[in-house]
C-alpha positions in Angstrom: 0.0 0.0 0.0 1.6 3.2 -1.1 0.9 6.9 -0.7 2.2 10.3 -1.8 1.8 13.5 0.2 1.8 17.0 -1.1 3.6 19.7 0.8 3.1 23.4 0.2 4.0 27.0 1.3 2.8 28.1 4.8 1.6 31.5 3.5 -2.0 31.2 2.6 -1.9 33.8 -0.3 1.0 31.9 -1.9 -0.6 28.5 -1.2 -3.8 29.5 -3.0 -1.9 30.6 -6.1 0.1 27.3 -6.4 -2.6 24.7 -5.7 -2.9 23.6 -9.4 0.9 23.4 -9.8 1.2 21.1 -6.8 -1.7 19.0 -7.9 -0.3 18.7 -11.4 2.9 17.1 -10.2 1.0 15.0 -7.7 -0.9 13.5 -10.7 2.4 12.7 -12.4 3.6 10.9 -9.3 0.4 9.0 -8.9 0.3 7.9 -12.6 3.9 6.8 -12.4 3.4 4.7 -9.2 0.3 3.1 -10.7 2.4 1.7 -13.6 4.1 -0.7 -11.1 1.7 -3.6 -10.6 2.9 -4.1 -7.0 2.2 -0.5 -5.9 -1.0 1.4 -5.1 -1.6 5.1 -4.4 -3.5 6.5 -1.5 -4.2 10.1 -2.2 -4.2 12.6 0.7 -7.4 14.6 1.4 -5.7 18.0 0.9 -2.4 19.8 0.3 -0.4 20.4 3.5 0.2 24.1 4.2 0.3 24.3 8.0 1.7 22.5 11.0 -1.7 21.2 11.9 -2.2 20.0 8.4 1.1 18.2 8.4 0.3 16.4 11.6 -3.1 15.4 10.5 -1.9 14.2 7.1 0.8 12.1 8.7 -1.7 10.5 11.2 -4.1 9.7 8.3 -1.3 8.0 6.4 -0.4 5.9 9.4 -4.0 4.9 10.0 -4.2 3.5 6.4 -1.1 1.3 6.8 0.9 2.9 4.1 4.3 1.4 3.5 6.0 4.2 1.6 5.7 7.9 1.5 6.6 10.4 -1.3 6.5 14.1 -0.4 5.5 16.1 -3.4 7.4 19.4 -3.1 7.3 21.3 -6.5 7.7 24.6 -4.7 9.6 25.9 -1.6 7.4 24.2 1.0 8.3 25.1 4.5 10.7 22.3 5.5 9.4 22.0 9.0 6.1 20.6 7.6 8.1 17.7 6.0 10.1 17.2 9.2 7.1 17.1 11.5 5.2 14.7 9.2 8.3 12.4 8.9 8.7 12.3 12.7 5.1 11.1 13.0 5.3 8.7 10.1 8.4 6.9 11.3 9.2 5.5 7.9 11.6 6.5 5.0 10.5 9.4 2.9 11.2 10.2 -0.8 11.3 13.9 -1.5 10.1 14.7 -5.1 10.3 17.9 -7.1 9.9 18.5 -10.9 12.8 19.9 -12.9 11.1 23.2 -13.6 13.2 26.4 -13.8 10.2 28.6 -12.9 9.6 26.8 -9.6 11.8 26.7 -6.5 11.2 23.0 -5.9 14.8 21.9 -5.8 15.4 24.3 -2.9 12.3 22.8 -1.2 13.5 19.2 -1.3 17.1 20.2 -0.3 15.8 22.1 2.7 13.5 19.3 3.7 16.3 16.7 3.3 18.7 18.8 5.4 16.1 19.2 8.2 15.6 15.5 8.3 19.3 14.7 8.2 20.0 17.0 11.2 17.8 14.8 13.4 18.8 11.4 11.9 15.7 10.8 9.7 16.1 8.9 6.5 15.1 10.5 3.2 16.0 10.3 -0.5 15.6 13.0 -3.2 14.1 12.8 -6.7 14.3 15.8 -9.1 12.5 15.5 -12.4 9.5 13.9 -14.1 9.4 10.2 -13.6 6.9 9.8 -16.4 9.4 11.1 -18.9 12.6 9.8 -17.3 12.9 6.0 -17.0 15.7 6.2 -14.5 13.5 8.3 -12.1 10.6 5.9 -12.7 12.9 3.0 -11.7 14.0 5.0 -8.6 10.5 5.7 -7.6 9.5 2.0 -7.8 12.7 0.9 -6.1 12.2 3.3 -3.2 8.6 2.2 -2.6 9.6 -1.5 -2.6 12.5 -0.9 -0.3 10.5 1.2 2.1 7.8 -1.6 2.0 10.4 -4.1 3.1 11.5 -1.8 6.0 7.9 -1.4 7.2 6.8 -5.0 6.7 9.7 -6.4 8.6 8.8 -4.5 11.7 6.9 -6.7 14.1 7.6 -10.0 12.2 9.1 -13.1 13.8 12.1 -15.0 12.4 11.9 -18.7 13.2 15.1 -20.5 14.2 14.8 -24.2 13.5 17.3 -26.2 15.5 20.7 -25.0 16.8 23.7 -23.7 15.0 24.5 -25.7 11.9 27.9 -27.2 11.5 29.6 -24.6 13.7 28.7 -21.7 11.4 28.9 -18.5 13.5 27.6 -16.5 10.5 24.3 -18.5 10.7 23.4 -17.3 14.1 21.0 -14.3 14.6 21.5 -12.0 17.6 18.0 -11.3 18.9 18.9 -7.9 20.3 20.6 -6.7 17.1 17.7 -7.9 14.8 15.1 -6.2 17.0 17.2 -3.0 17.2 18.0 -2.7 13.5 15.0 -4.4 11.8 12.3 -4.6 14.4 12.2 -8.4 14.0 11.7 -10.8 16.8 13.4 -14.3 16.8 11.8 -17.5 18.1 13.4 -20.9 18.6 11.7 -24.0 17.1 12.8 -27.5 17.9 14.2 -29.3 14.9 12.3 -32.4 15.7 9.1 -30.5 14.9 10.0 -30.9 11.2 10.3 -34.7 11.6 7.0 -34.8 13.5 5.1 -32.8 10.9 6.8 -34.7 8.0 5.3 -37.9 9.3 1.8 -36.5 8.9 2.2 -35.5 5.2 0.5 -37.8 2.6 3.2 -40.0 1.0 1.6 -39.6 -2.5 1.9 -35.8 -2.2 5.6 -36.2 -1.3 6.2 -38.3 -4.3 4.4 -35.9 -6.6 6.4 -33.0 -5.3 9.7 -35.0 -5.7 8.8 -36.1 -9.3 8.0 -32.5 -10.2 11.3 -31.3 -8.9 13.6 -33.8 -10.6 11.8 -33.3 -13.9 13.6 -29.9 -14.3 17.0 -31.0 -13.1 19.4 -32.4 -15.6 22.8 -31.7 -14.0 25.1 -32.4 -12.3 24.4 -36.1 -12.7 26.7 -37.2 -9.9 25.0 -35.1 -7.3 21.6 -35.8 -8.6 22.2 -39.5 -8.1 22.5 -38.9 -4.4 19.1 -37.4 -4.1 16.0 -39.1 -2.7 12.6 -38.1 -1.5 13.9 -37.4 2.0 17.1 -35.6 0.9 16.3 -33.6 -2.4 18.7 -31.3 -4.2 18.1 -28.3 -6.4 20.5 -26.6 -8.8 20.6 -23.3 -10.7 23.0 -21.9 -13.3 24.4 -18.4 -12.6 26.3 -16.1 -14.9 29.0 -15.6 -12.3 31.8 -17.8 -11.0 31.3 -19.2 -7.4 34.9 -18.2 -6.7 33.8 -14.5 -7.0 31.5 -15.0 -4.1 33.9 -17.1 -2.0 36.6 -14.5 -2.4 34.4 -11.7 -1.0 31.8 -13.4 1.3 32.6 -15.9 3.9 29.5 -18.1 3.3 28.8 -21.5 1.9 25.1 -21.0 1.1 23.5 -18.5 -1.3 19.8 -17.6 -1.3 18.6 -16.0 -4.5 15.4 -14.7 -6.1 14.5 -14.3 -9.8 14.6 -10.8 -11.3 16.8 -7.7 -11.1 16.2 -5.9 -7.8 19.6 -4.3 -7.3 18.4 -0.7 -6.9 15.7 -1.7 -4.4 18.2 -3.7 -2.4 20.8 -0.8 -2.5 18.1 1.7 -1.3 17.0 -0.7 1.5 20.6 -1.2 2.7 21.1 2.6 2.7 18.0 3.2 4.7 19.0 0.5 7.2 22.7 1.6 7.2 23.9 -1.7 6.0 27.2 -1.6 4.0 27.1 -3.0 0.4 29.8 -4.9 -1.3 29.0 -5.3 -5.0 30.3 -8.2 -7.1 31.0 -6.8 -10.6 
């Protein structure tokens, strides 16, 4: 669930003269977001142009379970409005302004970004028209997805099945660190619970799942010969040498997902202050 919020000048006479300008860029943002099938726009009731309005808009966004916020700032909106709203929202913020030489929007997002940085709040900036610039459209989608991951992780529980495997220290989660950084709780599950539940699964269903899996595996033959219904193997071909991973990351397992999500992951890591080491 995604939302954009429009911020405006605190002087009423200026605000009234710029309403259509603010709404026009808001429509651009909404149309761009709606092109991503995983995102949905929640439109605010009115343009923010006061402290009270900023507080009310932020509380409305929270009540609707939004997972990402884009502040629409095509003019020099008072930065304290954005700061107060961000404090209440407690989630990452993308500050957006069109690249229009007749409007002071760039100064608006810089002032808002600086105000948030001074108190340790996370924000990103976007300057231009995402409908006309593919790179900005990709940035907008990537930010919304990354912010969604930040928000959805909070309050979740990570299940630890069994004890530490094969002495791998890197496979142990510190409950305090995970809660502090991600808002994720950890809970221990006895490994025997897997064996107990496995005994209740229909054997025909196990065989059907096993047959489906081996149908798509044609290599390596030597390893495949070791597999059985109780100890299956899966393989994937990657366009990168395993040694490239081994030389950089001290791991012996890799968890991958299909698709290219580099930008979303980089934004997520930046928001969570996680260092990134790219393999090129």
